[in-house]
C-alpha positions in Angstrom: 172.2 143.9 48.6 175.0 146.0 50.1 172.5 148.8 50.9 170.4 146.3 52.8 173.4 145.2 54.9 174.4 148.7 55.8 170.9 149.6 56.9 170.8 146.4 59.0 174.1 147.1 60.7 172.8 150.6 61.6 169.8 149.1 63.3 172.1 146.8 65.2 174.2 149.7 66.5 171.0 151.5 67.4 169.8 148.6 69.5 173.2 148.2 71.1 173.3 151.9 72.0 169.7 151.7 73.4 170.6 148.7 75.4 173.7 150.4 76.8 171.6 153.4 77.8 169.1 151.2 79.6 171.9 149.4 81.5 173.4 152.8 82.5 170.1 154.1 83.7 169.5 150.9 85.7 172.9 151.2 87.3 172.4 154.8 88.1 168.9 154.1 89.6 170.4 151.2 91.7 173.1 153.5 93.1 170.5 156.2 93.9 168.3 153.7 95.7 171.3 152.2 97.6 172.3 155.7 98.8 168.7 156.7 99.5 168.1 153.7 101.8 170.4 155.1 104.6 169.1 158.3 106.1 171.6 161.1 106.7 172.5 162.1 110.3 170.2 165.2 110.0 167.3 163.0 108.9 168.0 160.6 111.7 168.0 163.4 114.2 164.7 164.8 112.8 163.1 161.4 112.9 164.2 161.0 116.6 162.8 164.4 117.4 159.5 163.3 115.9 159.6 160.0 117.8 160.0 161.6 121.2 157.1 164.1 120.7 154.6 161.9 122.6 156.9 161.8 125.6 157.3 165.5 125.6 153.5 166.0 125.3 152.9 163.5 128.1 155.5 165.1 130.4 153.6 168.4 130.0 150.5 166.8 131.3 152.0 165.0 134.3 152.1 168.0 136.7 148.6 169.2 135.5 147.1 165.8 136.3 149.1 165.3 139.5 147.8 168.6 140.9 144.2 167.6 140.5 142.0 166.9 143.5 140.0 164.4 141.5 141.4 161.0 142.2 140.8 159.8 138.6 142.6 162.8 137.1 145.4 162.5 139.7 145.9 158.9 138.7 146.2 160.0 135.0 149.5 161.6 135.9 150.9 158.1 136.3 149.4 157.1 133.0 151.0 160.1 131.2 154.3 159.3 132.8 154.0 155.7 131.6 153.5 157.0 128.0 156.6 159.2 128.4 158.7 156.3 129.8 157.5 153.9 127.1 158.3 156.4 124.3 161.8 157.0 125.7 162.3 153.2 126.1 161.4 152.7 122.4 164.0 155.4 121.4 166.6 154.4 124.0 169.1 152.9 121.6 169.1 156.0 119.4 169.3 158.3 122.5 172.2 156.3 123.8 173.9 156.6 120.5 173.6 160.4 120.8 174.7 160.7 124.4 174.9 157.7 126.7 175.4 159.8 129.9 172.5 162.1 129.1 170.3 159.1 128.4 171.2 157.6 131.8 170.4 160.9 133.4 167.0 161.1 131.6 166.1 157.6 132.7 167.0 158.4 136.3 164.9 161.6 136.1 162.0 159.6 134.8 162.4 156.9 137.6 162.5 159.6 140.2 159.5 161.2 138.7 157.7 157.9 138.9 158.4 157.7 142.6 157.0 161.2 143.1 153.9 160.6 141.1 153.0 157.7 143.4 152.8 160.2 146.3 150.5 163.1 147.0 151.0 166.7 148.1 154.3 167.2 146.3 153.2 169.3 143.3 156.3 171.5 143.3 158.6 168.5 143.3 156.7 166.9 140.5 156.7 170.1 138.5 160.5 170.5 139.0 161.2 166.8 138.1 159.0 167.0 135.1 160.6 170.2 133.9 164.1 168.6 134.4 163.2 165.4 132.5 161.6 167.4 129.7 164.6 169.7 129.4 167.0 166.8 129.4 165.0 165.0 126.6 164.7 168.2 124.5 168.5 168.9 124.9 169.3 165.3 124.1 167.4 165.2 120.8 168.5 168.8 119.8 165.2 170.6 120.3 166.8 173.3 122.4 
């Protein structure tokens, strides 16, 4: 009978040890998941850079469409600018967190560009304003 008791107590220790290992693994996994839920500043910056890509692409098209003699294509400049403005508006909180003054400048540049796009015959001004807004956005998100 004593041999039976010793074997049984060994099994009990084995189960206790296995249970402790399971608990430790669960705690470690929980800590990793908790830390993994919050992106690092570098990951946040990279995500923001990806988020503003549609705005940068749209800004490239604004002067091209604006310079067109075709009324439909010329009107597409305003559509492209609307895409850029909407994209910036969606990321505005993150942009302000990076640099509030630069974000205000960018928004002012986009508003000035919107006024220009409603006119005709100001291709050089539209090109300059578009280049300025694009450069400001690129600098703000760290693409330059």
